[in-house]
N, CA and C atoms as an extended XYZ file, in Angstrom:
306
Properties=species:S:1:pos:R:3:atomname:S:1:resname:S:1:resid:I:1 pbc="F F F"
N         0.948       -1.071        0.061 N   UNK     1
C        -0.292        0.006       -0.165 CA  UNK     1
C         0.623        1.481       -0.065 C   UNK     1
N         0.360        2.129       -1.123 N   UNK     2
C         1.255        3.503       -0.894 CA  UNK     2
C         0.999        4.769        0.428 C   UNK     2
N         1.722        4.924        0.971 N   UNK     3
C         1.651        5.846        1.841 CA  UNK     3
C         1.697        7.765        1.264 C   UNK     3
N         0.488        8.351        1.629 N   UNK     4
C         0.810        9.695        1.474 CA  UNK     4
C         0.219       10.507        2.766 C   UNK     4
N         1.297       11.150        3.233 N   UNK     5
C         2.861       11.239        3.092 CA  UNK     5
C         3.432       10.800        4.099 C   UNK     5
N         4.729       11.067        4.071 N   UNK     6
C         5.276       10.251        5.092 CA  UNK     6
C         5.594       11.367        6.072 C   UNK     6
N         5.882       12.545        5.109 N   UNK     7
C         6.428       13.823        5.708 CA  UNK     7
C         5.209       14.425        7.238 C   UNK     7
N         3.872       13.908        6.961 N   UNK     8
C         3.094       14.233        8.108 CA  UNK     8
C         4.085       13.322        9.473 C   UNK     8
N         3.966       12.339        9.199 N   UNK     9
C         4.549       11.381       10.052 CA  UNK     9
C         5.629       11.987       10.850 C   UNK     9
N         6.599       12.507        9.945 N   UNK    10
C         7.796       13.093       10.212 CA  UNK    10
C         7.634       14.314       11.057 C   UNK    10
N         6.865       15.299       10.645 N   UNK    11
C         6.535       16.224       11.360 CA  UNK    11
C         6.174       16.098       12.591 C   UNK    11
N         5.289       15.002       12.360 N   UNK    12
C         4.783       14.621       14.291 CA  UNK    12
C         6.069       14.504       15.078 C   UNK    12
N         6.819       13.229       14.649 N   UNK    13
C         7.686       12.905       15.634 CA  UNK    13
C         8.776       13.921       15.746 C   UNK    13
N         9.132       14.451       15.209 N   UNK    14
C         9.563       15.615       15.285 CA  UNK    14
C         9.479       16.448       16.425 C   UNK    14
N         7.919       16.561       16.717 N   UNK    15
C         7.888       16.895       17.851 CA  UNK    15
C         7.712       16.061       19.174 C   UNK    15
N         7.333       15.006       18.773 N   UNK    16
C         6.883       13.580       19.626 CA  UNK    16
C         7.689       12.617       19.706 C   UNK    16
N         9.247       12.935       20.142 N   UNK    17
C        10.150       11.828       19.550 CA  UNK    17
C        10.082       10.359       20.350 C   UNK    17
N         9.227       10.428       20.760 N   UNK    18
C         9.268        9.305       21.358 CA  UNK    18
C         8.000        8.263       20.598 C   UNK    18
N         7.348        9.232       19.748 N   UNK    19
C         6.101        8.184       18.684 CA  UNK    19
C         7.086        8.047       17.558 C   UNK    19
N         8.288        8.505       17.660 N   UNK    20
C         9.101        8.114       15.992 CA  UNK    20
C         8.777        6.024       15.943 C   UNK    20
N         9.257        5.189       16.480 N   UNK    21
C         9.559        3.960       16.636 CA  UNK    21
C         7.815        3.419       15.972 C   UNK    21
N         6.887        3.958       16.857 N   UNK    22
C         5.469        3.070       16.633 CA  UNK    22
C         5.107        3.886       15.026 C   UNK    22
N         5.244        5.207       14.806 N   UNK    23
C         5.178        5.600       13.271 CA  UNK    23
C         5.692        5.010       12.379 C   UNK    23
N         7.311        5.026       12.395 N   UNK    24
C         7.927        3.868       11.293 CA  UNK    24
C         7.447        2.587       11.454 C   UNK    24
N         7.339        1.789       12.521 N   UNK    25
C         6.311        0.811       12.593 CA  UNK    25
C         5.287        0.465       11.632 C   UNK    25
N         4.620        1.503       12.265 N   UNK    26
C         2.936        1.500       11.306 CA  UNK    26
C         3.421        1.424        9.718 C   UNK    26
N         4.542        2.712        9.191 N   UNK    27
C         4.507        3.274        7.986 CA  UNK    27
C         5.416        1.784        7.416 C   UNK    27
N         6.261        0.961        8.181 N   UNK    28
C         6.617        0.121        7.051 CA  UNK    28
C         5.086       -1.296        7.198 C   UNK    28
N         4.902       -1.582        8.198 N   UNK    29
C         3.812       -2.394        7.607 CA  UNK    29
C         2.550       -2.262        7.092 C   UNK    29
N         2.211       -0.803        6.777 N   UNK    30
C         1.077       -0.616        5.558 CA  UNK    30
C         1.758       -1.070        4.418 C   UNK    30
N         3.365       -0.363        4.572 N   UNK    31
C         3.923       -0.015        3.006 CA  UNK    31
C         4.419       -1.294        2.554 C   UNK    31
N         4.294       -2.249        3.125 N   UNK    32
C         4.487       -3.717        2.724 CA  UNK    32
C         3.548       -4.756        2.522 C   UNK    32
N         2.502       -3.965        2.802 N   UNK    33
C         0.851       -5.536        2.416 CA  UNK    33
C        -0.013       -4.133        1.284 C   UNK    33
N        -1.032       -5.363        1.367 N   UNK    34
C        -1.993       -5.126       -0.028 CA  UNK    34
C        -3.069       -5.459        1.309 C   UNK    34
N        -3.669       -4.620        1.747 N   UNK    35
C        -4.771       -4.865        2.363 CA  UNK    35
C        -6.316       -4.673        1.215 C   UNK    35
N        -7.456       -5.526        1.461 N   UNK    36
C        -8.211       -5.570        0.142 CA  UNK    36
C        -9.898       -4.887        0.915 C   UNK    36
N        -9.699       -4.627        2.428 N   UNK    37
C       -10.802       -4.188        3.178 CA  UNK    37
C       -10.132       -3.695        4.576 C   UNK    37
N       -11.369       -3.444        5.870 N   UNK    38
C       -11.118       -3.395        7.246 CA  UNK    38
C       -10.389       -4.704        7.520 C   UNK    38
N       -11.263       -5.830        7.263 N   UNK    39
C       -11.047       -7.083        7.844 CA  UNK    39
C        -9.308       -7.243        7.470 C   UNK    39
N        -9.615       -7.242        6.370 N   UNK    40
C        -7.733       -7.733        6.307 CA  UNK    40
C        -6.895       -7.121        7.357 C   UNK    40
N        -7.180       -5.394        7.066 N   UNK    41
C        -6.216       -4.325        7.999 CA  UNK    41
C        -6.360       -4.969        9.316 C   UNK    41
N        -7.272       -5.466        9.709 N   UNK    42
C        -7.087       -5.890       10.999 CA  UNK    42
C        -6.447       -6.923       11.591 C   UNK    42
N        -6.055       -7.561       10.361 N   UNK    43
C        -5.057       -8.610       10.602 CA  UNK    43
C        -3.479       -8.291       11.348 C   UNK    43
N        -3.400       -7.211       10.659 N   UNK    44
C        -2.555       -6.624       11.107 CA  UNK    44
C        -2.280       -6.214       11.881 C   UNK    44
N        -3.196       -4.520       12.221 N   UNK    45
C        -3.436       -3.696       13.219 CA  UNK    45
C        -5.202       -3.986       13.934 C   UNK    45
N        -4.856       -4.799       14.864 N   UNK    46
C        -5.875       -4.941       15.489 CA  UNK    46
C        -7.248       -4.159       16.210 C   UNK    46
N        -6.565       -3.282       16.536 N   UNK    47
C        -6.789       -2.158       17.061 CA  UNK    47
C        -7.813       -1.177       15.951 C   UNK    47
N        -7.515       -1.194       14.839 N   UNK    48
C        -7.686        0.084       13.980 CA  UNK    48
C        -9.030        0.195       13.716 C   UNK    48
N        -9.673        1.483       13.558 N   UNK    49
C       -11.204        1.213       14.017 CA  UNK    49
C       -11.678        2.569       12.938 C   UNK    49
N       -12.984        2.168       12.585 N   UNK    50
C       -13.680        3.373       11.236 CA  UNK    50
C       -13.868        3.944       11.982 C   UNK    50
N       -14.017        5.134       11.933 N   UNK    51
C       -14.818        6.248       12.499 CA  UNK    51
C       -15.096        7.152       11.201 C   UNK    51
N       -16.318        7.307       10.983 N   UNK    52
C       -16.526        8.013        9.606 CA  UNK    52
C       -16.114        7.609        8.503 C   UNK    52
N       -15.499        8.204        7.626 N   UNK    53
C       -14.401        7.673        6.539 CA  UNK    53
C       -13.299        7.500        6.845 C   UNK    53
N       -13.221        7.755        8.242 N   UNK    54
C       -11.533        7.362        8.569 CA  UNK    54
C       -11.180        5.847        9.161 C   UNK    54
N        -9.712        5.529        9.100 N   UNK    55
C        -9.503        4.802        9.875 CA  UNK    55
C        -8.032        5.336       10.791 C   UNK    55
N        -9.081        4.704       12.059 N   UNK    56
C        -7.742        5.524       13.001 CA  UNK    56
C        -7.021        4.290       14.069 C   UNK    56
N        -5.911        4.553       14.081 N   UNK    57
C        -4.883        3.843       14.200 CA  UNK    57
C        -4.532        3.928       15.772 C   UNK    57
N        -4.119        3.079       17.007 N   UNK    58
C        -4.044        3.298       18.135 CA  UNK    58
C        -2.288        3.367       17.764 C   UNK    58
N        -0.913        4.336       18.059 N   UNK    59
C         0.359        3.994       18.323 CA  UNK    59
C         0.756        4.617       19.102 C   UNK    59
N         1.910        3.842       19.567 N   UNK    60
C         2.681        4.401       20.760 CA  UNK    60
C         2.192        3.505       22.235 C   UNK    60
N         1.374        2.643       22.194 N   UNK    61
C         0.835        2.238       23.241 CA  UNK    61
C        -0.310        2.707       23.566 C   UNK    61
N        -1.085        3.443       22.942 N   UNK    62
C        -2.162        4.279       22.773 CA  UNK    62
C        -2.293        5.504       23.437 C   UNK    62
N        -0.652        5.722       22.969 N   UNK    63
C        -0.551        7.708       23.578 CA  UNK    63
C        -0.832        8.439       22.291 C   UNK    63
N        -0.622        7.811       20.934 N   UNK    64
C        -1.339        8.732       20.001 CA  UNK    64
C        -2.200        8.412       19.091 C   UNK    64
N        -2.959        9.008       18.235 N   UNK    65
C        -3.620        8.694       16.966 CA  UNK    65
C        -2.842        8.821       15.635 C   UNK    65
N        -3.178        7.695       14.613 N   UNK    66
C        -3.109        7.995       13.581 CA  UNK    66
C        -4.383        8.137       12.445 C   UNK    66
N        -4.889        9.420       12.340 N   UNK    67
C        -5.864        9.124       11.233 CA  UNK    67
C        -5.651        9.134       10.189 C   UNK    67
N        -6.290        8.070        9.273 N   UNK    68
C        -5.959        8.007        7.826 CA  UNK    68
C        -7.429        7.658        7.323 C   UNK    68
N        -7.322        8.024        5.466 N   UNK    69
C        -8.166        7.624        5.101 CA  UNK    69
C        -7.702        6.573        4.184 C   UNK    69
N        -8.284        5.132        3.625 N   UNK    70
C        -7.873        4.135        3.029 CA  UNK    70
C        -8.700        4.242        1.712 C   UNK    70
N        -7.744        3.969        0.703 N   UNK    71
C        -8.915        3.884       -0.408 CA  UNK    71
C        -8.227        2.234       -0.630 C   UNK    71
N        -8.751        1.717       -0.476 N   UNK    72
C        -8.375        0.182       -0.746 CA  UNK    72
C        -8.313       -0.499       -2.279 C   UNK    72
N        -9.041        0.475       -3.066 N   UNK    73
C        -9.329        0.027       -4.295 CA  UNK    73
C        -7.965        0.444       -5.098 C   UNK    73
N        -7.346        1.330       -4.563 N   UNK    74
C        -5.839        2.319       -5.433 CA  UNK    74
C        -4.451        1.572       -4.767 C   UNK    74
N        -5.015        1.148       -3.046 N   UNK    75
C        -4.187        0.562       -2.284 CA  UNK    75
C        -3.436        2.200       -2.064 C   UNK    75
N        -4.021        2.973       -1.561 N   UNK    76
C        -3.482        4.466       -0.864 CA  UNK    76
C        -4.023        4.722        0.416 C   UNK    76
N        -3.017        5.005        1.366 N   UNK    77
C        -3.489        5.216        2.756 CA  UNK    77
C        -2.991        7.017        2.748 C   UNK    77
N        -4.213        7.563        2.899 N   UNK    78
C        -3.995        8.837        3.093 CA  UNK    78
C        -3.715        9.430        4.677 C   UNK    78
N        -3.056        9.970        4.880 N   UNK    79
C        -2.436       10.613        6.021 CA  UNK    79
C        -3.719       11.768        6.325 C   UNK    79
N        -4.278       11.502        7.466 N   UNK    80
C        -4.869       13.036        7.595 CA  UNK    80
C        -4.342       13.710        8.634 C   UNK    80
N        -3.844       13.249        9.891 N   UNK    81
C        -3.815       13.664       10.682 CA  UNK    81
C        -2.800       12.551       12.113 C   UNK    81
N        -2.251       13.326       12.633 N   UNK    82
C        -1.097       12.532       13.709 CA  UNK    82
C        -1.321       13.127       15.231 C   UNK    82
N        -2.078       12.693       16.167 N   UNK    83
C        -2.449       13.507       17.322 CA  UNK    83
C        -2.229       12.996       18.732 C   UNK    83
N        -1.869       13.813       19.395 N   UNK    84
C        -2.059       13.331       20.799 CA  UNK    84
C        -3.062       12.629       21.261 C   UNK    84
N        -3.395       11.954       21.987 N   UNK    85
C        -4.549       11.471       22.433 CA  UNK    85
C        -5.496       12.145       23.227 C   UNK    85
N        -4.521       12.899       23.713 N   UNK    86
C        -5.591       14.412       24.239 CA  UNK    86
C        -5.912       15.226       23.301 C   UNK    86
N        -5.382       15.598       22.142 N   UNK    87
C        -5.808       16.244       21.104 CA  UNK    87
C        -6.995       15.530       20.264 C   UNK    87
N        -6.905       14.032       20.456 N   UNK    88
C        -7.593       13.350       19.219 CA  UNK    88
C        -9.459       13.807       20.328 C   UNK    88
N        -9.471       13.425       21.442 N   UNK    89
C       -10.139       13.649       22.277 CA  UNK    89
C       -11.100       14.723       22.251 C   UNK    89
N       -10.292       15.588       21.760 N   UNK    90
C       -11.453       17.003       21.718 CA  UNK    90
C       -12.333       17.029       20.361 C   UNK    90
N       -11.835       16.266       19.510 N   UNK    91
C       -12.845       16.054       18.427 CA  UNK    91
C       -12.645       16.783       17.014 C   UNK    91
N       -11.907       17.835       17.853 N   UNK    92
C       -11.811       19.072       16.473 CA  UNK    92
C       -11.276       18.430       15.301 C   UNK    92
N       -10.482       17.330       15.144 N   UNK    93
C       -10.344       16.396       13.671 CA  UNK    93
C       -11.270       16.483       13.469 C   UNK    93
N       -12.475       16.013       13.802 N   UNK    94
C       -13.606       15.614       13.114 CA  UNK    94
C       -14.282       16.643       12.005 C   UNK    94
N       -13.940       17.919       12.269 N   UNK    95
C       -14.010       18.962       11.596 CA  UNK    95
C       -13.572       19.209       10.249 C   UNK    95
N       -12.771       18.185        9.586 N   UNK    96
C       -12.062       18.029        8.365 CA  UNK    96
C       -13.308       17.714        7.552 C   UNK    96
N       -13.209       17.702        5.783 N   UNK    97
C       -14.410       17.846        5.370 CA  UNK    97
C       -14.274       16.583        4.634 C   UNK    97
N       -13.583       15.902        5.009 N   UNK    98
C       -13.712       14.023        4.288 CA  UNK    98
C       -14.379       13.332        5.787 C   UNK    98
N       -14.313       13.891        6.772 N   UNK    99
C       -15.259       13.260        8.157 CA  UNK    99
C       -16.758       13.675        7.701 C   UNK    99
N       -16.972       14.938        7.460 N   UNK   100
C       -18.234       15.450        7.484 CA  UNK   100
C       -19.061       14.535        6.344 C   UNK   100
N       -18.377       14.001        5.219 N   UNK   101
C       -18.605       13.423        4.036 CA  UNK   101
C       -19.418       12.095        4.540 C   UNK   101
N       -19.051       11.888        5.599 N   UNK   102
C       -19.325       10.550        5.971 CA  UNK   102
C       -20.652       10.128        5.951 C   UNK   102
């Protein structure tokens, strides 16, 4: 699967260095696999949740949230946001137009 874009991951781990290992692991696993649907994805990422149009991943022992939009047909994972758990809980990320169209 192709990930767009690793830059968002890098920007986040530059601010939150502890997240780097988990984000890189997620990136490697997603990049090395082909997922046909959420069921397939959960074989690798058991805690992945569908929230609206987004797939949300727990990163770093549930300290961080990685919010993605996944196009299974074209095998592309679009990174919408990387947040701390506290930022995620504020729900402001749901203001994203992609979420509203769910």
